[in-house]
N, C-alpha and C positions, 0 to 999 in steps of 0.2 A: 413656211415662215414668210414667204413673199410670193407675189404673183404679178405678172405684167397686166396693166390695165389698157393702155393705148400706146400707139406709136405716133410721134409727131415730127414734122420737119418744116423748115422754112424754105427748103429748096424743092426742085422738081427734077424729074428724069433720073439719070444715072447718078448725079451728084447727091440726090436725096437718099439713095440707098446707103451711101456711106455715112449719112448724118442722122440716121434714125436714132431717136432717143426714147427708150421705153419708159413709161410712167408706172412705177411699181407701187403696190400697196404692201407695206410691211406689217407683219403680225408676229413680232418676236416673243419668245417665251422667257428670255433672260436679257439683261443689259448687254452681256457679252455677245449674244446672238445679234442684237440690234447693232452693236459696234461693227461686227463683221459685215453685215448686210449694207450698212451705210458706207463703210470703207470701200466695198466692192462697187457700189453705185458711183461713188466719187471717182474711183479709178477708171471706170468705164464710161463716165459721162452720162449716166442714166438718171433720169429724173424720178423723184419719189413723190407720188401723188398724195399719199397719206401714210401715217404710222398709227396702227391700232394697238394700244397698250393694255388691252383688257387682261392679259396674263400677268402684268406687273401691277399687282393690286394688294400688296402687303402693307400692313401697318408696321413699319420697321422698328419704331421706338416711340414710347409715350412715357414721359416722366412727369406725372402729375405734380410732384413737389416743385419742379422747375417750371411747370406750365409750358412745356414744349412737346412737340410731337413731330416725328419724321414719317412720311408716307410715300409709297410709290405712286407714280403719276397716273396709273390706270384705275385706281380705286375711285368710285363715285363719291361725290361730295356728301350725299346722304348717308352712305355707309360710314364714311369718315366721321361725320357728326354723330352718328349713333354710337360709334366706339368711344368718342370723347365724352358725350353727355352721360354715359354710364358711370363716368368718374366725376361728374359735376362740372365739366369744362366744355367749351366749344370754340370753333373758329368763327368769329362774328362776321360772316358774309352770308348773303341770302339771295343768290342769283336765281332766275327762273329755271325750272326743270332740273333741279339739283339731283334728282334721282337718276338722270341720264347724263349729267355733266361730270366728267372725270376731273381729277385734280389738275392734270396736265392741261385740259381744255379750259378750266377755270383760270389758270395762270396765263395761258396763251391768248385768251380773249380779254383778260382783265375784266371778267364779268362781275356784276354787282346787282344789288336789289334795293328795295326801299330802306333798309336799315343802314345804308351807306352814309346817310346824313349824320347819324350819331356815332357810328363805329368806324367809318372810313372804308377803304377797299382792301382787297387781299394784299395789295402792295405794302400796306402798313404792318402786316403780320408775318411776312416772309422773312426769315433770317438765314436760310441756307438753301442751296439748290445744287442738283447734279444734272448735267446736260451732256448729251452726245452731240458733238460737232459734226460738220459736213464731211470731214475726212476720217471719222470714226473715233477720234479721241474723246475721252471723257474729261470734263472739267468740273471742279467743285468750287463753289463760291459761298462765302459765309460759313456758318457752322451751327452747332446745337446750343450755343450760348446766346442769350438775349442781348447782352452787352458786348456785341461783336462789331468793332468799329475800325479794325485795321484794314488797310488796303482799299482798293476800289470796290464799290458795291455792284459787282457784275450781275448779281441776280436781277436787278431792276431792268437791265437791258432786255431780258427775255420776256418780261411781263408785258403782255399786249403785243407780242411780236407775231402772233398768229402762226407759229411754227415755221417762220421764214428763215430763222437763224440757226436753229438746232432743235433737238428733241429733248424736252424736259422729261426726265425719268424719275426724279425723286425731289421732294421738297420738305423743308423743315419750317415749322411755324411756331410762333409764340401764341399762346392761347389766352382765353379769358374765362372767368367763372360764369356758369349759367346764371343769369339774374334770377333773383327770388321771385319776381313778378314782372309781367309784361301785359299791358292793356292798351287798347286803341279807342279813340273817339273820333267823331267826324262832325262836320258842319257843312251845310249846303248854301250855295249862293246862286242868284239869278243873273249875275254879271261877272265878267272877268275882273273888272276894276274892284269890285267888292271882295272877291276872292284874294286878289293881290294885296289889298289893304289888310286883310286878316293875316296873310302870310307875313307881311312886314311887321305887324304887331307881335306875332309870335317870335320873330327873329330879334326884335328889340326888347322882348320881355326877359324875365329871369328863367323862363322855361328851357329845359334841355331835352327836347324830344329826340328819340333815336330814329324816328321816321317822320317825314314831313312831305306828304305827297299831295298833288293836285291832279284830279282826273275828271273826265266828262263821260265816262263809259255808260252807254244806254243799257237799261235792264234787259232788253231783248237781244243782246249780243249772244250768239250761240256759243256755248261753252260746254266742256266736259263737266257733268254735274258733280263728279268726285272732287273734293277740295284738295288744293295744293298743300302738301305737308309743310309745317313750319319747322325750322331747325330747333325750335324751343318747345315743340309739342303743340297741344291744342290751343286755339285762340278763341276769344269770345266772338260769337256770330250775331250779327244784328239782322233783324227782319224789317225791311223798309217798304215804302210805297213802290208800286210797280207801274204807275201811270206815266203818261207822256211827259208831264212836268218834271218828274224825277229823271227821266231819260235825258232831258235837256239841261239838268242841273250841273253846276260845277261843284265838286266836292273836295274839301280839304280833309285829309286823314292825318291824325297825329298819333304817334306811338310813344309810350313811355316805358322804360324798363329800369330795373335796379331793385333796391330794397323795397319791400312792400309799403312801408310807411312813406317813403319818398315818392313812390308811384302814386299813392293815394293823394298826397299833397299836390303833386303836379296836375292830377286830374281835376282837383278842386280849382286850381288856378286857371286851367284851360276852360272849365265850365264858366268861370267869371267872364271869360272872353267870348263865350257863346258856344264852345264845342262841348256838347253834353251827350250827344247820341252815341251809344256804344257801337263799336265798329270792329273791323279786322282788316286783313289784307286781301279781301275777296276781289277788289278791283285789279290787283296784280294777277290773280288767277284768271280772271275774265280776259284780261288783255292777252296773256300768253297762251291760253287754251283756246283762243278764238279760232273758229274754222274759216275765218275770212281769207279770201284769196289774196288780199293785199298784204305784202310783206311788211314786217316790222322794221321801221327805220329809226335811226338814232340821230337826234339833233342836240348839239352841245353848245350852250351859250353862257354868257355871264349871268349870274342870278338876277342882276338888275335888268337884264334884257329878256327875261323869261316871258313876261306878259306880251311883249311885242312879237316874240317868236310864236307863241301859241295863237295869237290873233291871226297871224299870217297863214296858219294851217287851215283855217276855216272850221268846218264842223266835223272833221275827221276824228275818230276815237284816239285818245291820247292818255298817257300816264306820265306825269312830270315829277321829277325829284325837285320839288319847289325850292329847296334850300341849296341845291347843287347846280341847277341850271341844265340838267339833263332831261330831255323830252323823248319818249318813245311814242311813235305814232304810226297809224296805218292809213295809207292814202295821202291825199293832199298834194300840193305842188312840190316839184323837185327843188331841193335846196341847192343854191349855187355852191360850187366847190370853193373853199377858201384856200389861199396859198399856204402851203405847208413846207416843212424843211425837206423837200424831196431829194435834193442833192445829198444832204447829210444822211438820209435814210438809205440811199443807194450806196453810199460809201461804206456804211456799216454792213449792208448786205454783201457787198463785194469783198469785204474783209473776212467775214465769218463764213460765207458760202460763195467763194469765187467762181465755182462752176455752176452755180444756181441749180443744184440738185433738189433743193427744197422749194416749196411753192413761192411764187413771186410776191413782192410786197403789195398789199391791197391799197394802192395809191388812188 
């Protein structure tokens, strides 16, 4: 159920022997087993390096009539989507590597993908959660009813907490119907100013894309040739130029989803603005499947500051959620750290995990 990983100490000599804290990796088979292990670690002051919830992978409940589902945190997002789409529903989030991303990891990292522009993030669909706290207690927040507004929305505190406050073991989501149609188009530009002007034109138009991405990925980027699966099934694939001019191009990708007639109407309007070339989300696959040694970095700015932020990155590969102000990039200059609510974050950490048995805050 658990194993020791390393032992660490801030002291030396004889004093260190009394202060050794083992870093455990937990692999519980049940929630009760996890409770006992966490409680023992808390009592002994032992640190937990990670919790692997692969055995907690049940679809606890799915009520298609209410459009809600409850799932254990160890199930992968891809498997969860497959179970839902068989009944014509889905959780409208599309982070990278969803076949390897568990529901718990999705929530802890607050991960998202290109469709966040039209659908929002997982935070918008979470209505209930079960969490094991640092002392082994289990708390439940929210419920299985969409209109659940009583009390504090404690769920939101654990979203994006990176496992620093507790272990998410179960989650309940509100769902959406799988759209009847989904199609993508793109348009290329030879300057950032022109690409930005087009994005602004889209934002000021009556169009309602579910995806609005800007990228500069070169066609010679090394990638896994197998396509990244879409949560909605197959997508239209475009075949484009592979010359150096395309590698330097800035490309805006638009995605539309919903009733077929509505999608066709919006594609027509997008074509009037110049976006006619069929596309898909291949740029997303290329970025995340890249064998580049440079790590993926996240930059978050106001949408109005997106152009300035991209220009500062230089010529490094990037994928930007143009309507949200989120830029993923590989390489480039280190971004200066902005002042955050570190004192508040530490107070929350000290309240939920006073002995700091879970990983520290990624400040």
